[in-house]
PLY file of the C-alpha trace (Angstrom):
ply
format ascii 1.0
element vertex 66
property float x
property float y
property float z
element edge 65
property int vertex1
property int vertex2
end_header
-16.43 23.32 7.02
-14.17 19.95 6.23
-14.00 17.76 3.46
-16.28 14.89 3.86
-14.82 11.52 2.61
-16.80 8.98 0.54
-18.36 6.23 2.29
-18.20 2.84 1.50
-19.79 -0.33 3.47
-17.26 -3.32 3.34
-18.53 -6.69 4.88
-19.31 -5.32 8.83
-16.88 -2.14 8.37
-16.92 1.02 6.85
-14.27 2.31 4.47
-13.68 6.30 4.45
-11.97 7.71 1.16
-10.49 10.95 -0.31
-8.39 10.80 -3.15
-6.36 13.65 -4.94
-7.93 11.74 -7.99
-11.34 13.35 -7.23
-10.07 16.47 -7.83
-8.51 16.16 -11.40
-10.95 17.11 -13.99
-9.11 14.44 -16.59
-8.68 11.23 -15.31
-5.61 10.67 -17.73
-4.23 14.17 -15.72
-0.93 12.79 -13.87
-0.28 14.31 -10.26
3.22 15.11 -10.06
3.68 16.29 -6.96
7.02 15.87 -4.91
8.26 17.99 -1.91
6.50 20.40 -0.01
3.47 20.35 -2.11
3.26 16.64 -1.36
3.84 17.20 2.37
1.29 19.81 2.35
-1.40 17.55 0.44
-0.91 14.78 3.07
-1.32 17.30 5.77
-4.65 18.72 4.14
-5.83 15.47 3.96
-5.03 14.74 7.86
-6.36 17.68 9.46
-9.19 18.95 7.08
-11.38 16.15 6.42
-14.26 14.97 8.64
-12.72 11.27 9.26
-14.39 10.73 12.68
-13.34 7.88 14.38
-11.22 5.35 13.23
-8.91 2.41 13.53
-6.78 2.44 10.78
-5.53 5.10 8.25
-3.92 4.13 5.55
-2.32 6.74 3.02
-1.24 5.03 -0.49
1.57 7.20 -2.41
2.48 6.32 -6.07
6.09 5.33 -6.51
8.98 7.83 -6.23
6.49 10.30 -4.29
7.32 9.11 -0.64
0 1
1 2
2 3
3 4
4 5
5 6
6 7
7 8
8 9
9 10
10 11
11 12
12 13
13 14
14 15
15 16
16 17
17 18
18 19
19 20
20 21
21 22
22 23
23 24
24 25
25 26
26 27
27 28
28 29
29 30
30 31
31 32
32 33
33 34
34 35
35 36
36 37
37 38
38 39
39 40
40 41
41 42
42 43
43 44
44 45
45 46
46 47
47 48
48 49
49 50
50 51
51 52
52 53
53 54
54 55
55 56
56 57
57 58
58 59
59 60
60 61
61 62
62 63
63 64
64 65
């Protein structure tokens, strides 16, 4: 199946969130991804998450990665 995003009610809208940070065991760990690995992670989030209908898709990348 697809990854289910976390859903948060914001006013009248619904915000769906997926983060690589959700997959890290240690909150102090930094993900230092670049190039092909980073591209595949973004592709994975776009293709393998059950987003459903949406008006916007916002991708927040750490400095130096995009």
